[in-house]
C-alpha positions as a printed Julia matrix, in Angstrom:
304×3 Matrix{Float64}:
  -2.24   -9.38   24.44
  -2.51  -11.47   21.55
  -0.23  -11.29   18.61
   0.45  -13.16   15.42
   3.99  -14.69   15.27
   6.04  -17.47   13.28
   8.96  -19.15   14.56
  10.2   -20.1    11.03
   9.82  -18.69    7.37
   7.48  -20.72    5.13
   3.98  -21.05    4.06
   0.91  -19.5     5.57
   0.43  -22.17    8.12
   3.68  -20.9    10.06
   1.51  -18.05   11.19
   0.28  -18.72   14.88
  -1.18  -16.96   17.76
   0.84  -16.04   20.88
   0.36  -14.21   24.04
   2.86  -11.32   24.81
   2.96   -8.27   27.2
   1.2    -5.22   26.19
   3.89   -2.52   24.93
   4.35    0.66   26.73
   4.64    3.95   24.87
   8.02    5.94   25.13
   8.53    9.54   24.73
   6.86   10.68   21.75
   4.98    7.47   21.04
   1.08    6.32   21.59
  -0.22    3.01   22.28
  -2.96    2.18   19.81
  -5.57   -0.54   20.73
  -5.86   -1.92   17.13
  -9.2    -2.29   15.5
  -8.03   -3.51   11.98
  -4.32   -4.31   10.53
  -3.83   -4.23    6.76
  -2.14   -7.19    5.13
  -0.19   -6.31    2.16
   1.79   -8.59   -0.5
   5.15   -7.54    1.09
   3.77   -9.15    4.29
   3.6   -12.61    2.61
   7.17  -12.14    0.9
   8.62  -11.7     4.3
   6.78  -14.4     5.75
   7.9   -16.91    3.38
  11.62  -15.71    3.47
  11.82  -13.85    0.23
  12.47  -10.46    1.8
  14.25  -10.87    4.89
  13.43   -7.54    6.26
  12.9    -8.43    9.71
  15.83  -10.8    10.04
  15.55  -13.98   11.55
  12.33  -15.18   13.37
  10.36  -15.19   15.55
   8.83  -11.81   14.47
   5.49  -10.27   14.19
   4.33   -9.13   10.77
   2.13   -6.14    9.73
   2.61   -2.3     9.25
  -0.91   -0.88    8.46
  -2.85   -0.24   11.78
  -5.77    1.78   12.79
  -7.68    2.0    16.21
  -7.99    3.98   19.35
  -5.31    5.51   21.19
  -5.37    4.07   24.56
  -2.25    5.87   26.07
   0.03    8.87   24.98
   3.64    8.98   26.06
   5.52   11.83   27.27
   5.9    14.91   25.11
   2.91   13.68   22.85
   0.94   16.7    21.82
  -1.25   15.68   18.79
  -3.15   12.64   20.17
  -5.07   11.82   23.7
  -6.55    8.6    24.98
  -9.84    7.88   23.14
  -8.67    9.58   19.8
  -9.13    7.44   16.56
  -6.09    7.18   14.68
  -4.3     5.29   11.84
  -1.02    5.26   10.26
   1.76    2.85    8.9
   4.58    1.8    11.14
   8.03    2.74    9.87
   9.02    0.2     7.04
  10.84   -2.28    7.14
  11.24   -1.21   10.91
  10.33   -4.42   13.25
   6.87   -4.86   12.06
   4.23   -5.53   14.98
   0.93   -4.62   13.43
  -0.74   -7.95   13.63
  -1.64   -7.54   17.31
  -4.19   -6.22   19.62
  -1.99   -3.43   20.66
   0.92   -1.53   18.94
   3.09    1.45   19.93
   3.65    3.99   17.36
   5.45    7.36   16.98
   3.2    10.33   16.94
   4.54   11.49   13.74
   3.69    8.31   11.67
  -0.12    8.59   12.88
  -2.98   10.61   11.36
  -6.42   11.25   12.86
  -8.84    9.07   11.17
 -11.03   11.1     9.1
 -15.04   10.53    9.33
 -15.18    9.02    5.82
 -13.16    6.12    6.82
 -14.31    3.15    9.0
 -11.74    1.6    11.13
 -11.43   -1.54    8.99
 -10.95    0.86    5.62
  -8.33    3.07    7.81
  -6.47   -0.23    8.69
  -6.29   -1.14    4.93
  -5.11    2.16    3.51
  -1.75    3.43    4.71
   0.86    1.6     2.92
  -0.93    1.67   -0.26
  -2.13    5.17    0.06
   1.37    6.53    0.93
   3.0     4.48   -1.79
   0.65    5.76   -4.41
   1.13    9.48   -2.79
   4.95    9.32   -2.59
   5.6     7.34   -5.85
   2.97    8.42   -8.28
   2.38   11.97   -7.28
   5.72   12.62   -5.6
   8.29   11.17   -8.02
   5.74   11.02  -10.92
   4.66   14.66  -10.56
   1.22   13.8   -11.91
  -0.73   17.4   -12.68
  -3.9    18.57  -14.21
  -4.33   17.77  -17.87
  -1.92   14.88  -17.99
  -2.73   11.24  -19.26
  -1.56    8.66  -16.72
  -1.53    4.86  -17.29
  -1.72    2.89  -14.11
  -1.07   -0.88  -14.22
  -2.9    -3.35  -11.8
  -5.34   -0.46  -11.44
  -7.69   -2.71   -9.52
  -5.12   -3.76   -6.83
  -4.4    -2.38   -3.45
  -2.04    0.42   -4.49
  -3.64    0.6    -7.89
  -7.18    1.3    -6.83
  -5.91    4.11   -4.65
  -3.58    5.69   -7.34
  -6.2     5.93   -9.8
  -8.42    8.16   -7.39
  -5.43   10.37   -6.42
  -4.32   11.02  -10.02
  -8.01   11.8   -10.92
  -8.13   14.11   -7.9
  -5.2    15.78   -9.31
  -7.09   16.41  -12.44
  -5.39   13.64  -14.86
  -7.09   11.35  -17.15
  -6.48    8.01  -16.07
  -6.17    4.76  -17.92
  -5.83    1.68  -15.95
  -5.2    -2.09  -16.95
  -6.94   -4.8   -15.16
  -8.92   -8.13  -16.07
 -12.39   -7.73  -17.83
 -14.28   -8.59  -14.47
 -12.82   -5.53  -12.75
 -13.31   -2.92  -15.51
 -16.51   -1.31  -13.97
 -14.67   -1.02  -10.66
 -11.86    0.81  -11.89
 -14.18    3.1   -14.03
 -16.07    3.73  -10.62
 -12.91    5.01   -9.27
 -12.44    7.71  -12.02
 -10.58    5.75  -14.81
 -11.43    7.18  -18.36
 -10.46    4.15  -19.98
  -9.62    0.5   -18.84
  -7.53   -2.09  -20.87
  -8.24   -5.84  -20.21
  -4.36   -6.68  -20.2
  -5.33  -10.47  -20.99
  -6.76   -9.64  -24.42
  -5.65   -6.18  -25.25
  -2.31   -4.7   -25.82
  -1.98   -1.55  -23.76
   0.9    -0.21  -25.99
  -1.79    0.57  -28.64
  -3.34    3.48  -26.46
  -2.64    6.96  -27.07
   0.65    8.47  -25.6
   0.64    9.28  -22.07
   2.7    11.63  -19.79
   3.16    9.18  -16.74
   3.14    5.31  -16.31
   2.79    4.0   -12.92
   4.02    0.39  -13.16
   2.99   -1.93  -10.42
   3.85   -5.09  -12.28
   7.61   -5.01  -13.3
   9.56   -7.15  -15.49
   8.56   -6.77  -19.32
   5.84   -4.25  -18.42
   8.3    -1.66  -18.07
   9.91   -1.81  -21.54
   6.43   -2.04  -23.11
   5.23    0.93  -20.97
   8.08    3.06  -22.23
   6.49    2.59  -25.77
   3.4     4.57  -24.71
   5.23    7.43  -23.13
   5.48   10.89  -24.63
   9.14   12.38  -25.14
  10.17   13.52  -21.75
   7.49   11.48  -20.01
   8.08    9.5   -16.88
   7.86    5.83  -15.96
   7.54    5.17  -11.98
   7.96    1.69  -10.88
   7.68    0.2    -7.57
   9.31   -3.12   -8.26
  13.02   -2.7    -7.01
  13.63   -6.37   -7.39
  12.69   -6.63  -11.1
  12.07   -3.23  -12.47
  12.83   -4.34  -16.1
  14.16   -0.85  -16.76
  16.77    1.69  -15.82
  17.87    5.19  -16.09
  20.39    4.46  -18.76
  17.5     2.76  -21.19
  15.24    5.86  -20.33
  17.84    8.31  -21.46
  18.16    6.59  -24.49
  14.53    6.63  -25.33
  14.13   10.25  -23.98
  12.07    9.51  -21.22
  12.77    9.8   -17.29
  12.67    6.62  -15.14
  11.96    6.82  -11.35
  12.44    3.77   -9.33
  10.49    3.95   -5.92
  12.54    1.68   -3.46
  10.59    1.97   -0.24
   7.57    3.86    1.06
   8.06    6.02    4.19
   5.8     6.21    7.2
   4.23    9.91    7.52
   1.17   10.97    9.4
   1.51   14.33    7.49
   1.07   12.69    4.14
  -1.73   10.95    5.46
  -3.48   14.14    6.61
  -2.98   15.57    3.33
  -4.66   13.0     1.44
  -8.19   13.64   -0.39
 -11.15   11.66    0.43
 -10.71    8.25   -1.39
 -12.58    4.98   -1.5
 -11.07    1.86    0.08
 -12.0    -1.29   -1.41
 -12.12   -4.19    1.13
 -12.04   -7.47   -0.29
 -12.15   -9.68    2.99
 -12.2    -8.76    6.77
 -10.62  -11.48    8.52
 -10.24  -12.25   12.23
  -6.75  -11.87   13.6
  -6.52  -15.54   14.46
  -7.14  -16.6    10.92
  -3.93  -14.66    9.63
  -2.88  -17.62    7.8
  -6.37  -17.55    5.7
  -5.78  -13.69    5.06
  -2.18  -14.53    3.78
  -3.7   -17.23    1.43
  -6.13  -14.76   -0.11
  -3.53  -12.17   -0.81
  -1.28  -14.74   -2.36
  -3.99  -15.93   -4.6
  -3.7   -12.66   -6.62
  -7.48  -12.89   -7.21
  -8.49   -9.87   -4.7
  -9.8    -6.72   -5.47
  -8.7    -3.99   -3.38
  -7.44   -4.89    0.41
  -7.44   -7.64    2.99
  -7.71   -6.48    6.74
  -7.28   -8.39   10.06
  -9.54   -7.42   12.82
  -9.18   -8.54   16.56
């Protein structure tokens, strides 16, 4: 089968096509013929050597996959050959999603719902699980709350807006002016142009979901109600800590890493998945360049 590998860390050009043996599922695992594999910002950091999650090259990136079950291993009860499935491989684990076939634990997969195409399903797991586990799980968003979501048009952000709205929250998003209509279409009641507006001037909120980090955290704390919660997904540069939160009378939740979970994917409400680009597997370098441009709206996926 074909995979995308790299023999060294560096720019997108280090990604290359290779031929390797098709994997064989072990007990509790399934072999999936990949129909789409998501490309996430963290993939580009690992490729470039900024986050050595997979050790030294060679390795194959990729954690989001969707496709068709080709073979079920011993003891698998929830899937059979021919089933449509999607999920996230354990992160960081060993990666391997940029491939024509992948082996995954049964517990990390969910059946692909009818409202998702295979490309949308390949784009969804990591961003949806991050929003589900961080914003809803750690942030505890509930009906009637006011929620501020930064980078609301991005991969995690555009799903987070929908999940918070589905919980009954009033959602405010930050995004560039060109993306305001898109963010409103997801359910946001207000959108702030972070380039020309100061988001600290909005009415106080109960929860802030910080997908930017740095100085955004301190500024975000200013708009939280007493007892509110700031949830950050930026462990490398959160710009905040629990002591500072205690001084301000708020709560700080640093979400370190997303967990693979078929059960969480099964629990998701129906959400819209925005695909910015669908790129052939052999052009993985182009997909990385698109993600690194930071101009995409939604997700980039690879297809065999």
